[in-house]
Rosetta silent file (secondary structure, phi, psi, omega in degrees, C-alpha in Angstrom):
SEQUENCE: MPNKYIEFRNRDEQIDFDTKMKQLQADMRDLLQQEEESKQQLKDLFEKLGYTL
SCORE:     score description
SCORE:     0.000 S_00000001
   1 L     0.000  115.952  179.266   18.458   -7.420  -29.773 S_00000001
   2 H   -56.986  -38.223 -177.273   17.623   -5.309  -26.565 S_00000001
   3 H   -63.679  -21.028  175.001   20.082   -7.141  -24.318 S_00000001
   4 H   -60.296  -34.235 -172.017   22.857   -5.819  -26.666 S_00000001
   5 L  -106.864  -14.739 -173.406   22.083   -2.300  -25.477 S_00000001
   6 L  -115.275  122.137  179.457   20.837   -2.875  -21.890 S_00000001
   7 L   -77.864  135.159  175.957   23.133   -3.976  -19.166 S_00000001
   8 L   -95.282  129.760  174.404   21.578   -6.625  -16.888 S_00000001
   9 L  -127.159  134.277  174.324   22.143   -6.310  -13.226 S_00000001
  10 L   -83.400   95.298 -170.962   20.650   -8.660  -10.708 S_00000001
  11 H   -79.211  -13.312 -176.167   19.332   -6.053   -8.193 S_00000001
  12 H   -77.322  -16.118 -174.088   17.707   -8.728   -6.024 S_00000001
  13 H   -54.848  -36.070 -173.646   20.888  -10.083   -4.674 S_00000001
  14 H  -108.698   19.472 -179.820   21.133   -7.766   -1.699 S_00000001
  15 L   -93.676  123.765  168.884   17.445   -7.506   -0.810 S_00000001
  16 L   -80.332   97.390 -175.170   16.346   -9.111    2.484 S_00000001
  17 H   -60.445  -35.449 -178.656   12.970  -10.321    1.384 S_00000001
  18 H   -70.508  -37.900  173.635   11.679  -11.112    4.825 S_00000001
  19 H   -65.212  -39.306 -178.324   12.508   -7.623    6.106 S_00000001
  20 H   -69.860  -38.963  178.458   11.025   -6.106    2.936 S_00000001
  21 H   -68.823  -39.578  178.375    7.833   -8.166    3.207 S_00000001
  22 H   -63.968  -39.730  176.101    7.422   -7.258    6.935 S_00000001
  23 H   -67.741  -43.889  177.118    7.696   -3.493    5.951 S_00000001
  24 H   -58.659  -40.388  176.012    5.198   -3.975    3.162 S_00000001
  25 H   -63.231  -46.977  177.393    2.888   -5.748    5.617 S_00000001
  26 H   -62.116  -40.924  175.465    3.090   -2.946    8.057 S_00000001
  27 H   -59.883  -45.917 -177.796    2.529   -0.365    5.293 S_00000001
  28 H   -66.632  -38.177  175.401   -0.509   -2.251    3.998 S_00000001
  29 H   -57.917  -47.363  179.560   -1.876   -2.513    7.596 S_00000001
  30 H   -65.229  -41.558  174.437   -1.594    1.175    8.095 S_00000001
  31 H   -58.169  -44.638  179.894   -3.228    1.880    4.735 S_00000001
  32 H   -67.369  -35.175  172.007   -6.128   -0.400    5.458 S_00000001
  33 H   -61.311  -47.556  178.980   -6.574    1.284    8.905 S_00000001
  34 H   -62.028  -36.771  178.869   -6.619    4.713    7.312 S_00000001
  35 H   -66.046  -42.051  177.903   -9.159    3.478    4.764 S_00000001
  36 H   -62.795  -41.321  177.650  -11.463    2.263    7.527 S_00000001
  37 H   -64.565  -38.527  179.594  -11.182    5.587    9.393 S_00000001
  38 H   -69.165  -37.634  178.246  -11.895    7.565    6.220 S_00000001
  39 H   -64.886  -34.054 -177.761  -14.940    5.369    5.472 S_00000001
  40 H   -70.800  -42.271 -175.354  -16.250    5.902    8.989 S_00000001
  41 H   -68.764  -38.327  174.538  -15.707    9.639    8.867 S_00000001
  42 H   -60.940  -46.089  176.612  -17.604    9.767    5.453 S_00000001
  43 H   -63.347  -39.925  176.461  -20.478    7.769    6.909 S_00000001
  44 H   -61.501  -42.349  178.709  -20.597   10.033    9.921 S_00000001
  45 H   -62.770  -45.632  178.953  -20.706   13.174    7.735 S_00000001
  46 H   -63.648  -35.414  177.556  -23.576   11.771    5.713 S_00000001
  47 H   -63.910  -39.842  175.590  -25.430   10.819    8.878 S_00000001
  48 H   -59.100  -29.960 -179.605  -25.020   14.396   10.149 S_00000001
  49 L   -86.689   -7.991  178.954  -26.684   15.576    6.973 S_00000001
  50 L    92.226   22.647  175.354  -29.567   13.110    7.590 S_00000001
  51 L  -125.068  160.696  176.299  -28.545   10.497    5.033 S_00000001
  52 L  -127.972  158.476 -179.959  -27.081    7.050    5.308 S_00000001
  53 L  -109.595    0.000    0.000  -24.720    5.142    3.125 S_00000001
């Protein structure tokens, strides 16, 4: 039995989920913005070479 060897701790007890979700939301917003910027840079580079995506 695994639980015989593994101690269970409820690590969620001290997590403020609202704060954590707001941070994840901000992180995802930043990542999506960076993705859009990268895509535009890639398109611009191809256009400078005379090609379109």
